Phi, psi and omega in degrees: 000129171242145176231117169245177185301118172077020187204136172237129178229131170238153177218159181199146170272133179244137186277071176199148178298144173312329185293315180293323177290316179301317177303319179293310183300322188281358173257104179302344178295337181271347191295325178296323183287336182265345183296124176268352185267344185074006175272332183279122179264314184187164177265155178268061178057053183260145180281166175308137177290124186227356175191162173303148181094343178288161178228132175235140185252138179238143172273126191233168170213130176204122179315316189289348172258014181082014181105239187280139175201176177242152170237150174252126180249117186264117183288122179242357171213129177212114174222110185308131180069007184226317188215138171215121180219153176210151174255132182273143175215150169305146185306135178083358185243171177277150174307136179268005171124353179265150188220151176241129178227125177250127179237137183239136178226120175294129173253350172190180179300334182239015179222150186217135169274123187244127171241145182231122178248130168252111182240118178243016180303329185272007180283118182243340187294116186294332180287319180293319179297328176289323186279327186243133175262105181277146359282136174288325182247137188264160178307316185294336179283323173295321177298320182293325176295316179298318178299321179292318177303310182298325182291313188292319184291332184272345185288160190281341186271003186289112175226349182279000000 
């Protein structure tokens, strides 16, 4: 785990090809199963992520947001089997500056170094900074997401 000003990154080698991991990550329907924070509930019938500029909507739950709410996630990075990144916004609003970045690097034919970065360094809105105490998601929760990803991709039911 590395922590710099406004950014947390965790990484782990997962015993699966980058192509399989990317296939899982690029389908928002899988995100609730992979979430280590417990906030992601389900996707809102979103198609597979295939390009920068797409927006996918997630159903979320967080006490500090009053319980259930939705986020629009604006895809800002897409490189098949290597990179997937999005900026999160409250549904119907513009992103406030935090971003999620998944990076995949094949270490062999059957294993991949996966890094997950939670970056809130570009949040500048003083109202947002007053309302939200960053980081909202902690390193152990990011590690939990990598652990869940490793379990799902290794599981016999993995088809997404």
